[in-house]
C-alpha positions in Angstrom: 39.2 -40.8 58.5 40.9 -39.0 61.9 44.4 -39.1 62.5 45.9 -42.4 64.6 46.2 -41.4 68.1 50.1 -42.1 69.1 50.9 -44.5 71.5 53.2 -42.8 74.7 56.9 -43.8 74.9 57.4 -46.5 77.7 59.4 -44.6 80.7 62.8 -44.9 80.9 64.7 -44.0 84.1 67.7 -42.6 82.2 65.8 -40.1 80.4 64.0 -39.0 83.0 67.2 -38.5 85.0 68.8 -36.7 82.4 66.1 -34.4 81.7 66.2 -33.9 85.5 69.9 -32.8 85.2 68.9 -30.8 82.4 66.8 -28.9 84.2 68.6 -28.0 87.0 72.2 -27.7 85.8 71.4 -26.7 82.2 72.4 -28.1 78.5 75.9 -29.0 78.5 78.0 -26.9 76.1 78.3 -27.6 72.5 81.1 -29.4 71.6 83.8 -29.1 68.3 84.5 -32.2 66.4 88.1 -33.3 65.7 89.3 -33.4 62.5 89.2 -37.3 61.2 93.4 -37.0 60.7 93.8 -36.4 64.4 91.5 -39.5 65.5 93.1 -42.0 63.1 96.3 -43.5 63.8 99.0 -44.8 61.4 98.1 -48.7 61.1 100.7 -50.9 62.2 102.0 -53.7 59.9 99.9 -56.8 60.6 103.1 -59.0 60.2 106.8 -58.7 61.3 109.3 -58.2 58.4 110.8 -61.6 57.4 114.5 -62.1 58.0 114.9 -61.6 54.2 113.4 -58.1 54.0 115.5 -57.4 57.1 118.6 -58.6 55.5 118.1 -56.7 51.9 117.3 -53.4 54.1 120.4 -53.9 56.0 122.5 -54.6 53.0 121.4 -51.7 51.2 
């Protein structure tokens, strides 16, 4: 049984523009990924501290 003929992909203007730009300018330089610790920020508290907690911290 012969192999199945592949269906051509539909034309996409964005892909054609990017291919033309790569041909004229060249491929973009490779980038280094940032470590996950730099990307993540410390989460803020979801709730403000209650008055009792604030008084307890001030009293100590």
